[in-house]
C-alpha positions in Angstrom: 62.2 -24.6 83.5 59.9 -21.6 83.0 56.2 -21.6 83.9 53.6 -20.8 81.3 50.1 -19.8 82.3 47.2 -18.9 80.0 48.0 -15.2 80.1 51.6 -16.0 79.1 50.3 -18.2 76.3 48.0 -15.6 74.9 51.0 -13.1 75.0 53.1 -15.7 73.2 50.6 -15.9 70.4 50.7 -12.1 70.1 54.4 -11.6 70.5 56.8 -14.5 71.3 59.7 -12.2 71.9 57.8 -10.2 74.5 57.0 -13.2 76.7 60.5 -14.5 76.3 61.9 -11.2 77.6 59.4 -11.3 80.6 60.4 -14.9 81.5 64.2 -14.5 80.9 65.0 -10.9 81.6 62.3 -9.6 83.9 64.4 -6.7 85.2 64.5 -5.1 81.8 61.1 -6.1 80.6 59.1 -2.9 79.9 56.0 -4.1 81.6 53.6 -1.2 82.0 52.5 -0.4 85.5 49.1 -1.7 86.5 46.9 1.0 85.1 43.6 2.0 86.7 41.8 0.4 83.7 43.6 -2.9 84.2 43.0 -2.9 87.9 39.3 -2.2 87.2 39.1 -5.1 84.7 40.8 -7.5 87.1 38.5 -6.6 89.9 35.4 -6.8 87.7 36.5 -10.2 86.6 36.5 -11.3 90.3 33.1 -9.8 90.8 31.6 -11.7 87.8 33.2 -14.9 89.1 31.4 -14.4 92.4 28.1 -14.3 90.6 29.0 -17.3 88.5 29.7 -19.3 91.7 26.2 -18.7 92.8 24.9 -20.7 89.8 26.9 -23.6 91.3 25.9 -23.9 94.9 27.9 -26.0 97.3 31.2 -25.5 95.5 34.5 -26.0 97.3 37.0 -23.1 97.1 40.5 -24.6 96.5 43.4 -22.7 98.1 45.5 -20.9 95.6 48.7 -22.4 96.9 47.4 -26.0 96.8 49.8 -28.6 95.4 48.7 -30.8 92.5 48.5 -33.8 94.8 46.4 -31.9 97.3 44.0 -30.8 94.5 43.7 -34.3 93.3 42.9 -35.5 96.8 40.1 -32.9 97.0 38.8 -34.1 93.6 38.6 -37.7 94.9 36.2 -36.6 97.7 32.4 -36.4 97.5 32.2 -32.8 96.3 31.0 -32.1 92.7 31.9 -28.4 92.2 35.4 -26.9 92.7 36.3 -23.2 92.5 39.8 -22.1 91.4 41.6 -25.5 91.4 45.1 -25.2 90.1 47.1 -27.7 88.0 50.6 -27.7 86.5 52.2 -30.1 84.0 55.7 -31.6 84.1 56.7 -29.3 81.3 55.7 -26.1 83.1 52.2 -25.3 81.9 50.0 -24.0 84.7 46.3 -23.4 84.9 43.9 -22.2 87.5 40.3 -23.1 86.5 37.4 -20.8 87.4 34.9 -23.7 87.9 35.4 -27.4 87.6 32.5 -29.8 87.8 33.0 -33.5 88.5 30.6 -35.6 86.4 31.8 -39.1 87.5 34.9 -40.7 88.8 37.3 -39.2 86.3 35.1 -37.1 84.0 34.9 -33.3 84.3 33.3 -30.2 82.8 35.4 -27.1 82.7 33.9 -23.6 83.0 35.7 -20.4 82.1 34.1 -17.2 83.4 34.4 -14.0 81.3 33.3 -10.4 82.0 32.6 -9.8 78.3 29.1 -9.9 76.8 30.0 -12.3 74.1 32.6 -15.0 73.3 35.6 -13.3 71.8 37.4 -15.1 68.9 39.7 -12.4 67.5 43.4 -12.8 67.3 44.2 -10.8 70.5 41.4 -12.2 72.7 40.6 -15.6 71.5 38.7 -17.0 74.5 38.4 -20.5 72.9 42.2 -20.8 72.9 42.1 -19.7 76.5 39.8 -22.6 77.3 41.9 -25.0 75.2 45.0 -24.1 77.2 43.2 -25.1 80.4 41.8 -28.3 79.0 45.3 -29.2 77.8 46.8 -28.7 81.3 44.1 -30.6 83.1 44.3 -33.5 80.7 48.1 -33.6 81.0 47.5 -34.0 84.7 45.3 -37.0 84.2 41.8 -35.5 84.1 39.3 -36.3 81.4 37.5 -33.1 80.2 34.4 -34.1 78.4 32.8 -30.7 78.0 33.9 -27.1 78.1 31.8 -24.0 78.7 32.3 -20.2 78.7 30.1 -18.2 81.0 29.8 -14.6 80.0 27.6 -11.6 80.8 24.1 -11.5 79.2 24.2 -8.4 76.9 20.4 -8.1 77.2 20.4 -8.0 81.0 19.1 -4.9 82.7 19.4 -4.4 86.4 16.1 -4.1 88.3 16.8 -4.5 92.0 18.6 -7.5 93.3 20.6 -9.3 90.6 19.7 -12.9 89.7 23.0 -14.6 88.6 21.1 -16.8 86.2 19.8 -13.8 84.4 23.1 -11.9 84.6 25.1 -14.7 83.0 24.9 -17.0 80.1 26.6 -20.4 80.1 27.6 -21.5 76.6 28.7 -25.0 75.6 31.8 -24.5 73.5 32.9 -28.2 73.5 32.7 -28.6 69.7 34.5 -25.4 68.9 37.2 -26.2 71.4 37.6 -29.7 70.0 38.0 -28.3 66.4 41.0 -26.3 67.3 42.4 -28.3 70.2 45.2 -30.1 68.4 46.4 -26.9 66.8 46.4 -25.1 70.1 48.3 -28.0 71.8 51.1 -27.5 69.2 51.1 -23.8 69.9 51.3 -24.5 73.7 54.3 -26.8 73.1 55.9 -24.2 70.9 55.5 -21.6 73.6 57.0 -23.8 76.3 60.0 -24.5 74.1 60.4 -20.8 73.2 60.4 -19.3 76.7 63.1 -21.8 77.7 65.5 -20.8 74.9 68.8 -19.4 76.2 68.8 -16.5 73.8 66.8 -15.0 70.9 67.3 -12.1 68.5 66.6 -9.1 70.6 67.0 -6.5 67.8 63.4 -6.7 66.8 60.1 -8.5 67.7 57.2 -9.9 65.8 55.2 -6.7 66.4 57.4 -4.8 63.9 55.0 -5.9 61.1 51.8 -5.0 63.1 50.0 -1.7 63.4 50.8 0.2 66.6 47.6 -0.7 68.4 48.9 -4.3 68.3 52.4 -3.6 69.6 53.6 -5.3 72.8 54.7 -3.5 76.0 58.4 -4.2 75.0 58.2 -2.8 71.5 60.6 0.0 72.1 63.1 -2.4 73.7 63.2 -4.6 70.6 63.0 -1.7 68.1 65.4 0.8 69.6 66.1 2.8 66.5 62.6 3.7 65.5 62.3 7.4 64.4 60.2 9.7 66.6 57.8 10.3 63.6 57.4 7.0 61.9 55.2 4.9 59.6 53.2 3.4 62.4 51.7 6.8 63.0 50.1 7.0 59.6 46.4 7.4 60.4 44.4 4.2 59.8 47.4 2.4 58.2 46.6 -1.2 57.5 49.0 -4.1 58.1 49.4 -4.9 54.5 50.3 -1.4 53.5 52.6 -1.1 56.6 54.5 -4.2 55.4 54.9 -2.8 52.0 56.7 0.2 53.5 58.8 -2.0 55.7 59.9 -4.1 52.6 61.0 -0.7 51.1 63.1 -0.1 54.2 61.0 2.9 55.1 60.4 3.7 58.8 60.7 7.5 58.9 57.7 9.4 57.5 60.0 11.6 55.4 61.5 8.5 53.7 58.2 7.3 52.2 58.7 7.5 48.4 56.6 10.0 46.4 53.7 8.3 44.6 53.3 5.5 47.2 49.6 4.7 47.5 48.3 6.3 50.6 45.1 8.1 51.7 44.8 11.9 51.4 45.2 12.3 55.1 48.3 10.1 55.2 49.8 12.1 52.3 49.1 15.3 54.3 50.9 13.8 57.3 54.0 13.2 55.2 53.8 16.7 53.7 53.6 18.2 57.2 56.6 16.2 58.3 58.7 17.1 55.3 57.9 20.8 55.6 57.8 20.9 59.4 54.5 22.7 59.5 50.8 21.7 59.5 48.7 21.3 56.4 45.6 23.5 57.0 42.5 23.8 54.8 41.6 27.2 56.0 38.6 27.8 53.9 36.9 24.6 54.9 37.6 25.3 58.6 36.2 28.8 58.3 33.1 27.5 56.6 32.5 25.1 59.5 33.0 27.8 62.1 30.7 30.2 60.2 27.9 27.7 60.6 28.1 27.8 64.4 25.3 29.6 66.2 26.1 31.6 69.3 26.1 31.1 72.2 28.6 28.3 71.9 28.3 25.6 74.6 31.5 23.6 74.9 30.6 20.6 77.0 32.0 17.3 78.2 30.6 14.3 80.1 32.4 12.0 82.4 30.9 8.5 82.8 31.1 5.4 84.9 30.7 1.8 83.7 31.1 -1.6 85.2 30.8 -5.2 84.1 28.1 -5.9 86.7 25.7 -2.8 86.6 25.4 -0.9 89.8 22.3 1.2 88.9 18.8 0.1 88.0 18.1 0.6 84.3 21.7 -0.2 83.2 23.1 -3.4 81.7 26.7 -4.8 81.6 29.2 -2.1 80.7 26.5 0.5 80.2 27.6 4.1 81.0 26.3 6.3 83.8 26.8 10.0 83.3 28.0 11.4 86.6 29.6 14.7 85.6 29.4 17.6 83.2 31.3 20.7 82.4 30.1 23.5 80.1 31.9 26.6 79.0 29.5 29.0 77.2 31.0 31.6 74.8 28.9 34.5 73.6 29.3 36.4 70.4 30.9 39.3 72.3 33.6 37.0 73.8 32.2 36.6 77.3 32.8 33.2 78.8 30.8 31.6 81.6 31.1 28.1 83.2 28.7 25.5 84.7 29.7 22.3 86.3 28.0 19.4 88.1 29.4 16.4 89.9 27.1 13.7 91.2 27.6 12.5 94.8 25.9 9.1 94.5 26.0 6.1 92.2 22.8 6.9 90.3 21.4 9.1 87.5 20.9 12.6 88.7 18.1 14.7 87.2 19.9 17.7 88.9 22.7 17.3 86.4 20.4 17.7 83.4 18.3 20.4 85.1 21.4 22.4 85.8 22.5 22.1 82.2 19.1 23.2 80.9 18.9 26.2 83.1 22.4 27.2 82.1 22.2 26.8 78.3 18.5 26.9 77.5 17.5 25.6 74.0 19.8 28.1 72.3 23.1 28.1 70.3 25.4 25.3 69.2 26.7 22.6 71.5 30.4 21.7 70.9 32.1 18.5 72.0 35.1 16.5 71.1 34.2 13.1 69.6 30.5 14.1 69.6 29.2 10.6 69.1 30.0 9.9 72.8 28.0 12.8 74.1 25.1 12.0 71.7 25.1 8.4 72.9 24.9 9.5 76.6 22.1 11.9 75.8 20.2 9.0 74.2 20.9 6.8 77.2 19.5 9.4 79.5 16.4 9.9 77.4 15.3 6.4 78.4 16.1 6.9 82.1 14.9 10.5 82.6 12.4 11.1 79.7 11.2 14.4 81.1 14.2 16.0 79.4 13.8 14.4 76.0 13.2 17.8 74.2 16.4 19.2 75.7 18.5 16.1 74.7 17.0 16.2 71.2 17.9 19.9 70.9 21.5 19.2 71.9 21.9 16.2 69.5 20.5 18.1 66.5 22.6 21.3 67.3 25.9 19.5 67.9 29.3 20.3 66.4 32.2 17.9 66.7 35.3 19.9 67.0 37.5 16.8 66.6 36.3 16.5 63.0 38.4 19.5 61.9 41.5 17.6 63.0 40.4 14.5 61.2 39.9 16.3 57.9 41.2 19.8 57.6 44.1 20.4 60.1 46.9 17.8 59.8 50.1 18.1 61.8 52.7 15.3 61.9 53.3 16.1 65.6 49.8 14.7 66.4 51.3 11.3 65.5 48.3 10.3 63.6 45.8 10.9 66.4 43.0 13.5 66.7 42.5 13.1 70.4 42.2 16.2 72.5 45.3 15.2 74.5 47.4 15.0 71.4 46.0 18.1 69.7 46.0 20.5 72.6 49.8 20.7 73.3 50.5 21.5 69.7 47.7 24.1 69.1 47.9 25.6 72.6 51.3 24.8 74.0 50.8 27.0 77.1 47.7 24.9 78.1 48.5 21.6 79.7 47.1 18.7 81.8 50.4 18.3 83.6 49.1 20.2 86.6 46.0 18.1 87.0 45.8 15.3 89.6 43.2 13.6 87.4 44.9 12.8 84.0 42.3 11.1 81.9 38.8 9.8 81.6 39.6 6.4 83.0 41.2 7.9 86.0 38.2 10.2 86.5 35.8 7.2 86.3 37.6 5.1 88.8 38.3 7.9 91.2 34.7 8.9 91.3 33.5 5.3 91.6 35.7 4.9 94.7 34.7 8.3 96.1 30.9 7.6 96.0 31.2 4.0 97.2 33.8 5.0 99.9 36.0 2.0 99.1 39.1 1.3 97.2 39.7 -1.5 94.6 40.0 -4.1 97.4 36.9 -3.0 99.2 38.7 -1.1 102.0 37.4 2.2 103.4 39.0 5.0 101.4 38.7 8.8 101.0 38.0 9.5 104.6 40.4 12.5 104.7 40.4 13.9 101.2 36.9 13.8 99.8 36.8 17.5 99.1 40.1 17.5 97.4 39.1 14.6 95.3 35.9 16.3 94.2 38.0 19.4 93.4 40.3 17.3 91.3 37.5 15.8 89.3 35.9 19.1 88.7 39.2 20.6 87.6 39.9 17.9 85.1 36.5 18.1 83.4 36.7 21.9 83.4 40.1 21.7 81.7 38.6 19.5 78.9 35.9 22.1 78.0 38.2 25.1 78.4 40.7 23.4 76.1 38.1 23.3 73.4 37.4 27.0 73.9 41.0 27.9 73.4 41.5 25.6 70.4 38.5 27.1 68.7 39.9 30.6 69.3 43.1 29.6 67.6 41.2 28.2 64.6 39.2 31.4 64.4 42.3 33.5 63.7 43.7 31.4 60.9 44.7 33.3 57.8 
């Protein structure tokens, strides 16, 4: 009999075949390694739970390996609050509850703690179904759950000194909503338990085949081995309905899509590019955009840090702290200079902005990739360090988003429907690569810097004693590569015929 926990259940709802493979053929299940982002989310979840526990003083921590009988003996005692009690049913459903409150002899309130700033109800992250699963397990074990709650971060909270858990968190009664869907979810749970215990399934495709690629499971390639390298899932902004129309026509390769099929202009250009094995370039539009740029050109990029529980006064849950900047400035005569700054503490640094201002002045055009991000960070900093509002306003009103060209006027099927810098760069500038960088992306930069300035790793152990200088060099090199990449891409655009 296979065990099913709430994470498994949510995976079943997304892709039954994927969770079957994990439970029955774990050696070949293509489970992605724990990414830095996932590790971050897990640890932040633990941190939020610790604050939630402070709202319920006097609670008893139940050992993770406690048997069901031992847990029930603890519940029969005089304590009213229990942290992390675990339960398992005779059919294999397992739940470990964040907080359980005993109301009377056999009546309990169940609390689920989330690091989000609202209750999620979408298909991929339905937190109500998460709570339903736990309620089902506990009731199958003989407990009566009379009320259910979700505790999540208060989106309006702003850190000002020591954090008050009752201000940081909201506790929402979701009993009625859970009751409304409970019977449906119980049927889904039983279906999941039956499914994972099947001896075999069709392993030639999975349910994700009819979903857009952002909704594909980790094992998508295992179940769909013959998918072409350039396929319909890469059509930019393709909707599920349109995707299924193509599947019904037995189209998977971009070049197999029939002429006249209803697609957006960009999607048609993707197909044209794939058929002709060359990009579709609207040269006149690109030249018009570039001619409007005013020298000097300041190619700049921020790196930011965020956390569920804010670490810095003035920030709220998941707000972003700008800790690094790189700027390459290109003059009309082709000379290139560089400025960089990396904060050495978990706080806003006026030195970062002062250095930028001294380097660029209020001149020229500022160029970034996905400019709304940099504009957003400038607006954030206007509230924290208002002395530089004039400078931030100048940047925001003299900004050019280089990514826009690759959303509208430069289409290459090899981008695979993306306009991200990491997808565009190797095609436009094949000799320039991130492969030699120890820091590979923004998430890695954020987590590395966070551990560097706090001097601890994800588990709170002392870290970076021997390699702090190398780590700083790696962070600076990565951010510098981002802005230099933009310089080189613009140079290639400038020589288009």
